[in-house]
C-alpha positions as CSV (number, residue, x, y, z in Angstrom):
1,M,-7.2,2.4,12.6
2,D,-5.8,4.8,15.2
3,D,-5.5,8.5,14.6
4,K,-1.8,8.4,13.8
5,F,-2.3,5.6,11.3
6,R,-5.2,7.5,9.6
7,E,-3.0,10.7,9.5
8,V,-0.2,8.8,7.7
9,V,-2.7,7.3,5.3
10,D,-4.1,10.7,4.5
11,R,-0.6,12.1,3.8
12,Y,0.1,9.3,1.3
13,L,-3.2,9.9,-0.4
14,E,-2.5,13.6,-0.6
15,K,0.9,12.9,-2.2
16,A,-0.7,10.5,-4.7
17,I,-3.2,13.2,-5.7
18,E,-0.3,15.6,-6.1
19,I,1.6,13.1,-8.3
20,E,-1.6,12.4,-10.3
21,S,-1.9,16.1,-11.1
22,E,1.6,16.0,-12.5
23,T,1.2,12.7,-14.4
24,S,-1.9,10.6,-14.4
25,M,-3.9,8.4,-12.0
26,A,-2.4,5.3,-13.6
27,Q,1.1,6.7,-13.1
28,A,0.4,7.7,-9.6
29,S,-1.1,4.4,-8.7
30,S,1.5,2.2,-10.3
31,S,4.4,4.2,-8.9
32,M,3.0,4.2,-5.4
33,L,2.4,0.4,-5.7
34,F,6.0,-0.1,-6.8
35,A,7.4,2.1,-4.1
36,T,5.3,0.1,-1.5
37,A,6.6,-3.2,-2.9
38,C,10.2,-1.9,-2.6
39,Y,9.6,-0.7,1.0
40,N,7.8,-3.9,2.0
41,A,10.5,-6.1,0.4
42,Q,13.1,-4.3,2.6
43,S,10.9,-4.8,5.7
44,I,10.3,-8.5,4.9
45,I,14.0,-9.1,4.3
46,A,14.9,-7.3,7.6
47,N,12.4,-9.2,9.7
48,S,12.3,-12.7,8.2
49,S,14.5,-15.7,8.0
50,P,15.0,-17.1,4.5
51,N,12.6,-19.9,5.2
52,E,9.8,-17.5,6.2
53,L,10.0,-15.3,3.0
54,D,7.2,-17.1,1.1
55,A,4.8,-17.1,4.0
56,N,5.5,-13.4,4.7
57,I,5.1,-12.4,1.1
58,S,1.7,-14.3,1.1
59,E,0.7,-12.5,4.2
60,Y,1.4,-9.1,2.6
61,I,-0.5,-10.0,-0.5
62,E,-3.5,-11.1,1.5
63,M,-3.4,-7.9,3.5
64,Y,-3.2,-5.9,0.3
65,E,-6.2,-7.7,-1.2
66,D,-8.2,-7.2,2.0
67,M,-7.4,-3.5,2.1
68,L,-8.1,-3.1,-1.7
69,R,-11.5,-4.8,-1.4
70,N,-12.5,-2.8,1.7
71,S,-11.5,0.4,0.0
72,I,-13.5,-0.4,-3.1
73,E,-16.5,-1.1,-1.0
74,H,-15.9,2.1,1.0
75,Y,-15.5,4.4,-2.1
76,S,-18.3,2.6,-4.0
77,S,-20.8,3.5,-1.2
78,K,-20.0,7.2,-1.3
């Protein structure tokens, strides 16, 4: 991750913590996940042909699973 990427990630995390303080961790998590799905759907549609949709969806799901597992490992070791 480069510095700009890390900065953007930190901004999202800060916003999630802000939302959590107004609602709950579950609400912050599920709403962020839904917003991410909406944004990624637009990205996939804009950058894929109809016959590539399933492959691109699978790629996003695999990336998410890798990021989630890496984050669990990272935060579990703290």
